[in-house]
N, C-alpha and C positions, 0 to 999 in steps of 0.2 A: 230391495231386501238383499241379504247376503247371497253370494254366488252359490252357497251350499243350500239355499232355499229356506233354511230354518236355523234359528240360533239355539244354543245349548246351555243349559244349566249344568255345570260340570260336577256338582255334588249336592245332594239333598236327601231328605228322608220322607218321601211322600207315603211310604208304608207305615210311618209312625202312627200309633193309635190316636194321637191328637188330631190327625187329619181324617179319621174314619167318617165316612158319609159325606165328605167334602171334596174328595179328590177330583171328581169330574168338574166341579165348579172352579177349583183353583187352576186345574190344567187348562180349562177353557179361557180363564182370565189371562193366563200366561200366553196362550196361543194368540189372543187378541193383541198382545204386545210383540208378537213375532218369535216367541220362545216355544219350541215344539218338541224338544227332547230333554229328558230329565235323568241324569245318571244318579243312581242311588249309592248310598253308603251302607255297608253291611254292619250289623251289630252282633248277631248270634243266630243260631238255628231257627228260633221263632221268627225273627225278623226276615230271614231268607224266605221262609214260607209265605210271609205277608207280601214280600216283594214279588214272589212268583204269582200270587193271586192278582196283584195289581197289574202285572204285565199281561196276564190273561185278559184283563178288562181293557187295557190300553196298550195293545201289542206293539204299536209303532212309536210309542212315546216314552217308554221306560227302558232304561239300561240297567241290567242286573249287576250287582256288585256284592260278592259274598266275602265275609271275613269275620274274625272273632275280635271284637272291639276291646280295647283296654278296660272300658267300663264293665263289659260282660265278664272279662277275666277276673276283675276285682270282686265280683259278686258270686263267683262259682268256684267249686273245688277243683283240685288237680284231676280227679277222675272225670268230672264233667267237662273239663277242658280237653282232656284226651279224647273223649267221645266226640266233642264238637270238631276237633281237628281232623279226626278220621272221617267224619261226615263231610267236612269242607273239601277234603281231597277227592271225595267221590262226586260232589255236586258242582265243583268249580267249573267244569267244562261248559256248563250252561250260562255262566256269567261272563261279562266283559272284563272285569277286573277283580283283584283280590284286595279286600279292605272293608272296613277300616282296620288297619293293623298298625301297631306301634307301641308307644309307651306314654303313659300319663302319670307323672310322679307328683301331682298335687296331693298333699297329705289326705284331704277329705275324699279323694277318689281312690288313691292307692291303698290306704289302710294296710293290710298285711300281704299285699299281692305283688310286691316288687319282683321277687324271683319268678313268680308265676307269669307276670307280664313279660319278663325277659324270655322265658321259655316259649311263650306263645308267639312272640315276635320272631324268634329264631326259627321255630318250626314252620311258621307261615311263610317266611322267606324261602325256605326249602321247598314248600308246596308251590310257591309262585314259579320256581324254576321248572319243576316237574309239570305243572299245569300250564306253563307258558302264558302267564297273564301279567300285565302291569300291576303294580301295587298302588294302593291308595293309603297314604300314611297319615296317622294321627299322632302327633308328637307334641307333648306339652310338658314343659319344665324337665325335659330329658334330652336336650339337644346333643350333648357330647356322648352320652350313652348310646343314643340311637345311631350316631355316625359310626361308633366303634362296632356295633352289631352289623350294620349294613356293610362295612368294609370287611368284616370277618366272614360273613355268610354270603355276601354278594347280592346284587339286585338282579332281577330277571333281565333278559336281553332288551325288553321294551322299556325297562326302568319303571317309571310311574310318576305319581304326583304327590306333593305335600298338600293335603287339604287344609283349608282355612289358614294359610300362612299369615302369621301376624308378628314376624320377628324383624330383626335389624337387617341392614344391607349385608353385614358380615355373615350372618347366619344364612341369608339367601344364597350367598356365594358358596357356602359349604354344600348346600344341596345342588346347586347348579353344576358345580364341579363333578358331581356324581351322576349328572345327566338327568336329573329330576326336573319335572315341571313344578311350578308353584301356582297354586290356586288361591285366589284372593276373594274374600267375601265382604259382608257388611261392616266389619270393623274398620275397613279402609275409609269408610264414609264419615267417621268421626273426625271432626276438625282438629282435635287434640292429639291424634295418633300420628305424630310427626315421624316417629321411628319407622313405621310402616310406609308412610308417604315417601320417605327417602329411599327405602328399599325398592318400592315399586318403580320409582324413577330409574333405578339402575338395573332392574330385571329386564333382560332382553325380551322383546315382544314375542319371539318364537317359543319362549318357554313359559308363557303366561296363560293361565286359565281363570275364568270367573265362575263363582258359585254363589248359591243362596244359603246353603246348609239348612234349608227349610226343614222344620219350622223354627229353628233357632237362629241366633246371631243376626237379628234384624238390624238393618241400618236405621239411623235416627228417623227417617221418614216413615218407618213402620213400627216405631217404638210402642211397646205396650200391647202388641198383638202377635199372633202366630205369623211368622215370617213367610210370605208366599214366594214362589219362584220368580215372579215378575220383579222382585226387588233387585234382581241382577242389573236392571236398568240403572238403578242408583249407583251400583258398583261401577258399571261401565262409564257413567257420567263422571264419577270421581277420578277413575283411572285416566279418562280422556283429558281431564284438566292437568293431571300430573304428567302425562305423556305428550301433551299438546296435540292430541288427536281427537277426531270426532267420535262420540260414543258408538256410532254405527261401525266405524272402523275397528274399535275395540271388540265389539260383538262379532264382527266378521273374522278378525284374526284369531280370537280365542276359540271360535267354532272350528276353524281350520286346524288349530293346534290340537283340539280334542280329537278330531278325526284321525290325525296322524298318530296320536298316542294310543287310542283305543281301537282304531280300525273303523270300518264303515258301520253305519247305523241303518235303521229301517226308514230313515226320513224321506228318502227318495221314493218310497213305495206308497205314500199316502198324500192325498191332497190336503192342504192346510185347512180347507173349509169342511172337511169331513167331520161328521158328528162323532163325539166321543161316547155317546150313549149306546 
């Protein structure tokens, strides 16, 4: 197994209500496949509290990540956003990263929230500097706008990651030039996703992460069901083919990349055979 002892799912949502009552089971299933740490993606204050409760149950396996997601921004008022950002600034010290933060300009998501999303993104970048945390970016149909805001407000010293990167090699270079890691998930496993396949071939291994985005974005092997963290094996296999590397090497390297980006985890403190209950 990896020199780090355990592999890492760089982004998921085990605090999602769709997993309620099933977390121990799915974490144990992932552990059986050598995956022992699960970095979360923040949505809003209610989700941060669910993450906190989940980490209390599984303290060595959950990485907290707090942020105000574009989805949350789209569904809440300016006043509610201001309250959430104030709370984020207070609670960020207990988290490993700030996110999900960014822009989602798909019309059915955005509705009337374009300006509010931009405000939320700008203010969270400022909080990331003060809180000294890497950012976890959610960027959909807003590539140029997101680059402009990042260049204007700056990224924190640790930079961060673009979660569920699913773009072209050119777009990958735009993020890499800014020092960001790219996290790849289930969409890379689709045979018809040639644009992403080409991008992955060109992404330097030292800037690559792999994620499940559990319970969403299942690869074809898990189609029609909630996507479990163990699906990162499918991602590692596909990237291995694209990079001409063994899937175990992909898991090893991306786990090392995660440690460098987010710092140490509690993985060394717990025996992999320890019960989760």
